[in-house]
C-alpha positions as MATLAB code, in Angstrom:
seq = 'MVAAVDLELEGRGQLETLWEIARYSAANGVPRRSFILAIIVGTIINLINQGDFLIAGEALNWAKIGLSYILPYCVATYGAVSVQMSRAR';
ca = [
       2.534   11.508  -23.638;
      -0.931   11.139  -25.103;
       0.345   12.776  -28.265;
       2.961   10.037  -28.624;
       0.258    7.373  -28.581;
      -1.812    9.417  -31.063;
       1.172    9.603  -33.428;
       1.562    5.837  -33.180;
      -2.080    5.363  -34.142;
      -1.657    7.525  -37.260;
       1.386    5.649  -38.569;
       0.005    2.121  -38.278;
      -3.303    0.379  -38.006;
      -5.212    1.064  -34.827;
      -5.765   -2.609  -34.110;
      -2.047   -3.353  -34.407;
      -1.170   -0.500  -32.042;
      -3.789   -1.551  -29.497;
      -2.418   -5.093  -29.629;
       1.084   -3.726  -29.027;
      -0.157   -1.679  -26.030;
      -1.831   -4.769  -24.561;
       1.301   -6.846  -25.114;
       3.567   -4.294  -23.428;
       1.192   -3.838  -20.503;
       1.285   -7.587  -19.762;
       5.000   -8.228  -20.323;
       8.380   -7.620  -18.701;
       7.096   -7.453  -15.131;
       4.899   -4.417  -15.783;
       1.823   -5.832  -13.998;
       3.843   -6.771  -10.907;
       5.595   -3.395  -10.651;
       2.352   -1.520  -11.274;
       0.588   -3.621   -8.636;
       3.258   -2.953   -6.006;
       3.201    0.765   -6.767;
      -0.606    0.820   -6.638;
      -0.606   -0.847   -3.211;
       1.848    1.697   -1.800;
       0.414    4.835   -3.404;
      -3.213    3.692   -3.036;
      -2.747    3.107    0.678;
      -1.243    6.567    1.126;
      -4.069    8.156   -0.861;
      -6.672    6.266    1.187;
      -5.088    7.373    4.443;
      -5.095   10.985    3.256;
      -8.668   10.880    1.937;
     -10.328    8.711    4.571;
      -8.019    8.810    7.572;
     -10.496   10.839    9.604;
     -13.229    8.253    8.948;
     -10.880    5.453   10.022;
      -9.979    7.231   13.255;
     -13.624    8.082   14.016;
     -14.761    4.536   13.189;
     -17.239    5.759   10.603;
     -18.259    4.009    7.398;
     -15.769    4.104    4.524;
     -16.531    4.973    0.928;
     -15.654    1.762   -0.931;
     -15.769    3.429   -4.345;
     -13.036    5.851   -3.244;
     -10.993    2.965   -1.856;
     -11.185    1.096   -5.163;
     -10.354    4.137   -7.259;
      -7.423    4.991   -4.981;
      -5.803    1.704   -6.017;
      -6.941    1.522   -9.651;
      -5.688    4.981  -10.634;
      -2.033    4.497   -9.564;
      -2.033    1.081  -11.284;
      -3.228    2.628  -14.548;
      -0.756    5.523  -14.339;
       2.196    3.212  -13.641;
       1.179    0.876  -16.461;
       0.747    3.784  -18.874;
       4.206    5.092  -18.024;
       5.839    1.707  -18.538;
       4.034    1.094  -21.827;
       4.861    4.533  -23.215;
       8.571    4.050  -22.403;
       8.611    0.623  -24.046;
       6.822    1.910  -27.136;
       9.228    4.844  -27.506;
      12.198    2.481  -27.200;
      10.730    0.221  -29.872;
      10.616    3.107  -32.350;
];
């Protein structure tokens, strides 16, 4: 998938392609769907990674909590943008 974005950058100006990526990532319900997916997947990841700390009542690692939600959001957004860009070609 990264190769597809690299090919896009070669064929047109980089600034134009980055603008197109930003436009696709903010349109057609992509942020809402990515947010919902990040909540679901991030919660599952947090329970897997820090469930023992929750049960024991110990301190949580807030950096891991944040990353557990940010990563699924970025992956879902990347997938939606790459599909939209391939359809536009």
